[in-house]
Structure formats: C-alpha cells, structure tokens
N, C-alpha and C positions, 0 to 999 in steps of 0.2 A: 572724750578727752582729746585735746590736741596733741598729736605726736610731735615730740621735739626733734628737730632736724639735726641729727648728730654730725653729719658732714659739715653743715654750716658752722656748727659750734667749734668743730676741730679746726676749721679754716680760720675762724675769727680769733680763737684763742690758741693759735698754733705755737709751736716752739716748746712742746711738752718734752722735756729731757731732764734727766737727773742733774742736780746742781754739780757742775764741774769745779775743779780746783783751779781757779783763775790765778794768774801770776800776781805777785805782790803789788806791782805797779798798777795793774788793772783793778785790783781790789781797792787800792787807794783812790783811784779815779772814780770807781763806782760809788764810794762813800762820800765823795766831795760833791756829787751831783746834788743840787738843791738850790743854787742861785746862779743867775746868768753871768755874774762876775767870775765865777769859778769855772764854768763850762760854757763856751760860746754857742750862740745859735747859728752855727754854720752847717753846711751839708756834711762835711767830713766828720765834724765832732758829733753830730746827731746820729749819723750812721754807726759810728763806733759805739755810742752810748746805747742805741737801740739793741745792738748785738749783746752788749754786756747785760742790759736789762733782761733780755730774753734768757740768757744763761742763768740769771738770778731769779727767773720765773716771775718777774714783775708783771708780765702779761696775764698771769693767772691770779695774782693777788690784787691787782688794781687794773682789771681789764678795760673798764670804761675810759679812764684817763689815758691809758696806754694806747688804745685804739684811736682815741681822739688825736693824740700826738702823731700817730702814724698817718691819719687822714690829712692833717695840716702839712705834714712833711711831703706826702704824695702830691698835694696841690702845689706846693712850692716847686717841686721837681717839674711838674707839668708847665707851670708858668715860666720857669727858666727855659725849658725846651722850646716854648712858643716865642721866646725873645721878649717877654714882658719886662718892664722896668725893674731894676734890682731892688728898689725900695719897696715895691709891691710884694715880690716873693719873699723878701726879708721879713716882712710882717708875718707871713705864714710860718716862716722858720721860727720866729719869736714865739708864736702861738704853740708850735710844736714843742719848743724848749720848755715853755711854762707847763704844759700838760705832762711832759715826760718827767720834769723835776717833781711835780706834784705826785705822780704815780710812784716815783722812786721813794719819796719821803713817806708816803702812805705804806708802801711795801715794807720799808725798814721797820716801821713801828708795829707792823702786824706779822712780820716774818716768822717769829718764834711760835706764834699761835697757829699759823697756817701751815707750817712745814709738815706736820704729821698728816694733815688732810691732803695736801698736795702729793705726798709720797704714796698714800693709800690709793688716791685716784690714779696716779701714774701706773701703779702695779695692776690695778683693775683693768686699765686700758690695754696694757701689754700682755695680760694673761689670756686674752681672747674674749673678754666680755663684749668688746665692740663688734665681734663677729657673730656671736651666738645668742646673746640676751639683750638685744637692742631695747626692748621695752623697759626692762629693769634699769639699764644704764641711762636711757633717756630721762627717766624720772629723777635719777640722782643728778644728772647733769643740769636739769632744770633747777633743782635745789641748790646746786653749787653756784650756778650763775646768779640766783637770787641772793645767796649768802654774801658773795663778794660785792654785790651792789649795795646790800644793806650795811655792810661794814663801813661803807663810805658815806652813810647817811646817819647823821647824829641821832635822830629819833629812834632808829631801829638798830643801832650798833650793838647795844647790850643783848638784844634777842639773837642777833647774828652770832655773837661770840658764844652764846649758849648752845648754838646749833653745830659748832665745829666738831665737838667730840662725837655726838651721835651720827653726824654725817660721815665722819671718818670711819666709824664702826660699820655703817651701811656699805661703804665702798669695800671694806675688808670682808664683810659677809658675802658680798657679790663676787669677790675674787674667789673665796672658798667654794661657793656654789658653782662658779664657772670651771674651776680646776677639777673639782670632783666629777662634774658632768663630763668634762673633756677626757680625763684620764681613768675614771672608774665607771663611766656610763656603759661601756661594752661589757665589762665584768659583771655589773649589776643586772644587765639585761639577760646575759647568759645564765646567771644564777637564778633569775626568775623563771626562765624556761625549764631549768633542771628541777626546780621545786614544783612547777606545774606538772611535770612528767613523773613525779613521785619520788624525788630524791630523799625527802624526809623519811619515807618508809624503807626505801631500797638501800640507800647509802648514807645513813644519818651521821656517821662519824666523819666521813669525807665532807659532807655538807657543813658540819660544824667547823671543820678546819678551814674550808674555803671562805666561810663567812668571817672567820678570824683574820685571814689574810686581807680581805677587802676592808674590814673595819680598821685594821692597823694602818693601812694606806690612807684611808679617809681621815683618821685622827692626825696622821703626820701632816697632811695637807692643811687641816684646820689650824695646826699649831705652827706652821712654817710658811706663812704667806710672805715670801721675800724672794728677790731675784736669785740669790745664790742657791736656793733650794729647788729651782725649777727642773734641773736635770735629774735630781734625786726623785722628784715627784713623778717624772716621766717613767723612770725605771720601775718604781713601785706600781705604777699603773699597768705596765706590761706584765709584771709578776701576778697581779690580781687577775688579769685577763687569762693568763695561762692556767691559773688555778681553777677558774670557773669553767674553762673549756674542758679540762680534765674531769671535773665534776659531772658535766653533762654527758661526756662520753661514757663514763663509768655507770651513770644512771641508766643509760640506754642499753649498755651491755648487760647489766644485771636484770633489767626488765625483759630483755630478749631471752635470757636464759630461762626465765620462768615459763615461757611459752613452749619449751621443749618437752618431749615425752619424759616420763619418769626415768627411763634408762639413759636417755641422752643428757637429762639434767644431772643425773648422778655422775656420768662420765665427764660432764663439763664443769661440775661444781668445783672440782679441785683447781681447774685452770682459772675459773672466775675468782675463787678465793685467793689464789696466788696473785692474780691481777689486782684484786682489791688491796691486798697487803702491800703490793708494790706501789700502787697509787697512793695509799695512805702514807707509806714511808716517804714517797716523793713530796707529798703535801706537807708532811711534818718537817721535811728538810727545807721546803720553801718558807714555812712559818719561822723556823729557826733562823734561816738565812735572812729573812726579812727583818726579824728582830735585831739580828746582829748588824745588818746593813743600816737600819734606822738609827741604831746607837752610833755607828761610825759616822753616818751622814750628819746626825745632830752635832756630834763632836767636831766634824769638819766645818759645819756651818758656823759654830761658835768660834772656832779658830780663824775662819775666814773673816768673820765680823771683827774679831780682835785685830787681825792684821790690817784689815781695811781701815779700821779706826785709827790704828797706830800710824799707818801711812798718811792718812788725812791730817792727823795731828802734826806729823813731821813737816808736811807741806805747808800747813798753816803757820807753824813756827818760823819757817824760812821766810814766808811772805811777811810775817810781822816784823822780822828783823830788818827786812828791806825798807820798812816804813820809816825807821828812825836813823838819824845820824849818830855817830859814836858819842858825841858830846851831849846828845839829847837824852838818851836812855840806854840802859843795859837790859838786853832781852835774853833770858835763859830758861831752861826747863828744869823743874824740880819734881821728880816723880811723875805724876799725871797732870801736874799744873804748869802753866806758863806764867812766868813772873816778868813784869815790865817795871823796872826800877827807873823812875823818872828823875833825871838829874837836874833839869832846868825849869822846875816850877817856880823856884826862887821866891817863896813867900817872904814878904817883909817881916822884920822882927816883930814878934808878939801879935801878928795878924793872921787871920784865916781867909781873907778875901783872895780869890784867885787873880793874879795879875793878868791884865788883858793880853800881854804879850805871850802868855802861856796857853791861850785858847787854841792856837794852831797845833801845839803839842798834844793837847787833850783830844783834838779832833782825830789825830792819828791813832790815839788809844781807842776812840770810838770805832775806827776802821778795824782795828785788831779784834775787838770784842765781837763785832758783827761777822767776822770771818769764821766764828765757831758756832756750832749748832747747839742752841739752848744751853749756853754756858752759865756757870755760877761765878760771881765775881766778889772778891774781897778787896776793899780799898784800905790800905794801911797808911796812917799818918805818922810822920817822924819830924822831930825838931832838933835844933842844936842844943847845947848844954846851958845856954843862957837862961837864968831863972831857976826856980825850984822844980823838983821832980813832979810835984802835983800839978803845978801850973803848966809844965811842958806836956804832961799826959793829957790834960784837958785841951790844950791848944792843938795837939796833934790829932785828937779826936774831932775837933771842929774842922780842921783842914780836910780830914778824910770825908767828913759829912759834906763839906762844900763841893768836893769832887764828885761824890755820889749824886748830889742834887744837880750838878752839871750834866751828868750822864742821863739822869731821869728826865730832865727838862728837854733833852735832845732825843728822847725816845730810843736810847741805845739799848736798854735792858729793862725788864719789868721789875718793880720794887721788891718783889719777893725773892728775886734771884741775886740781889746785891746786898752786902753787909759791910760795915766799917769797923775799924779798930784803931786805937791810938796807942803808940808805943813810947811817946815822948822822946827822950834822948837815949833810949836803951840800945838802939841798933844803929850807930853812926857808920857812914861810909868813908868819912874822912876825919882828920883831926879837927877838934873844935878849938885848937889854939890859934888858927888863922881865920880871918873873915871869909876867905874863899872856901875853906873847909866847912865853916858853919853854914854858908849858903848852900853847899851841896847837901848837908845833913837836913836842911829844911826841905824835905822831899816827900813824894808820894810813891808808894809801891802798889801796883795793880796786879792782883793774882787772878788769873783766869783758870777755872777748873772745868 
C-alpha cells in the first residue's frame, strides 16, 4: 500500500486553524465573494480574500479550486516581477479570481456539513496523532482528500456526503487512541509489569484500585475529546502513572517479604501490613480525588463551553449589527435567538414577489446567517391591515416562503433548518393609518437560533 505523504498534504492544505471571529466588515466581504463585479481581480484584493478564505477553512472544504486559484495568483506575481505586459498577468489574476470565487461558493454550500469533520480532524492533528500514529492518520488523510474531491463531483457527491459522519467518527476515535496512548501508556505498561510479577495474588486490593484509576482516566479521555479538556487529561494521566508506580513498588515489597525467614517475616509482617494499609489509603484517596476532580473538570468544561458559546454569539451579534444601516433593519437579541427585523423589504400591496431592490438587503441577511454555526432559522411574514385577516395571514405566509426560497436558492441554509410562519397584520411596527407606516408593516423578520 502506498504510504501517504503527510508533510506534502499539510503543505498543500495548510492553514489548519480553528475558525476565528472575523470582524463584521470582513464577514460581509467574505460573503460577497462570488462574482468579479463585487470583488476585483487585483493583487491586493486577492491577497486579502485568500487570507479570509483560509480563516474560513475554504482550503479544506474546496482544496482543488483553492489551490488552483493560488497557482494562478503565483504565476501572475512571477509574470509581473519579470516585467511582462499587464494584460497577460491580468489574465492570470482573472483565472485566480474565478477559481477562488468558485471555491468560496462551494465552501459556503457545504460548510455546515463539513464543520464537524474539520473540527474532528483539527483536534486529531493537534492531539499528537501526526507525531505517533502516522500510518493511521495517513489512511484518514487519504480518505479526507478523496471526500472533498468527490464533494465537488456531481456523480459522487451523494456518496461523499454519506462518508462525512463515519470519517468524523474515525478522526475522533484516532484522537482517543492517541491521547490514551500518550497519557496512559506509561501507567498501563507499569500495571502490566506489576501483574506479571504477581500483583493479582500479592496485592489484589491495590491492583483493583489502580485499575479503577486508569479506567476512569481512560473513560474521561473517551468522553472529552476537545481542546479545553487537554490540561485535565494530562493531570489524570499523571495520577494514573503515580498509582501504577505505587502498585509495582508494593508488589515487589510484598514479594520480597515472602523470601524472608519465618522469624524475619513475622517481624516484618507488621511493617508490610502497615505499608499496605498506607498505600491502600493513598490509592483510595487518589480514586476519590480523581472522581472529584473529574466531576469538577467536567463542570468546568461545560461552563467553559457555555462561556465560549456566549462570547461567540455576542461577537456574532455585533458583527451582524454592523451589516445593516439603521433604516434597513433592527437587530436585537431575544433569549438565545437573534432577531433581524427587516424594515425595507417594501412588498407591493397584495403581492409576495420580492422587489429586486431588496436583494442587496437579503444578501446581508445571508451573511448574518452564515456567521453562525449550524443555525436554525424562522422566517416570519407580516402585512399591513389592508384587507381581511384571512387574506393577510395567507399573504404574509407567501412572503415568508418567498424569502425562504431565496435563501435556499443561494445555498444559505439547508431546507430542514429553516421554517416559515405568517402573522398577517397581528404584529405591526408602525401605525397602519399612513402609507409610510403600512409600508413598514409589510416586512419580514428573520429569527436565527
């Protein structure tokens, strides 16, 4: 079997870093990439967009197109440095822009599906898998590279989508295997030596307690494969090593005492018994301390995750606010949801077709939705008070459906994660007595959860 060159892979698909919180303006720019009219094919613009794309891990979701764009860009730089005509290297820049835009569009449509796999892969790489289990990692990296290529191939896309979940699990299993070997390998090796030297017969109680310490540490690793838990895992590994070292020492002391004469054994038995009791008490303390520490660490991990999620949500909300002018939309938080109340959709009376002048506003909503990880979205339709309540409710539902279809046609969110509801004229923002007020009430509210 051909061994996959991990270093080459990491060079080609470099830029593996957890998705950062980009500023609102950068996020807005990121989500406008898709047509040359919006982002020019210039050296400065492409450099900036390559950096943004790598932060958003486009190089991992659409590596072929991304690397093709980088190749054309490098060729353009070389041609310019050689003093070749501007129209010739501009052609290379145009090719770079086309491939980068294509990579960005493909990444946006597959980001929700790929994020769990990318995160699992990143954790596996940073856990030490690249240092100690190259054969296992190489096999997964080959599968990953094949998967992202198949995603971009119409005939094999369905099969590739089916492989995302099992490949994610494979990376997680590799991380568990790596961390357990790294942090519990010494403890398990010492435990094996103690058992080979008769620990089961000589110090069975201490053996059982030591095995419990190692098992609890292993279980914690299996259930907490995430960056915040790495320090906790290291500490539990040290405790397991200490417990197994004590087990081996006590096994050898007990074995040595059996070689003494009956008189010496009698004189020494009290000291050995006392030592055994002390060791047992210490190990029981370690077990109790480990249980308590694991409980505290699990609680801290949950608290950390909640704080991290809350901080990320706050940053996302501020970024979303920066997208809209005051007269375009009102953005506010309600519980764990973000509400974007669009003031300027301006549906014509009794119609549900989205006015073309509102497409720019909806594109900003696309950007807002894309800044959240696997969000659920509710699109609410509202009308003015013109007409009957039944007609208004039906019309508001159609308007909400029209916006939903706009999002789906632009691959903003998967169908199962968006729903619609029509409220008719039940929730006005302005008085229906004036034409201006009625125009405001013919609106859409987008709720991101």
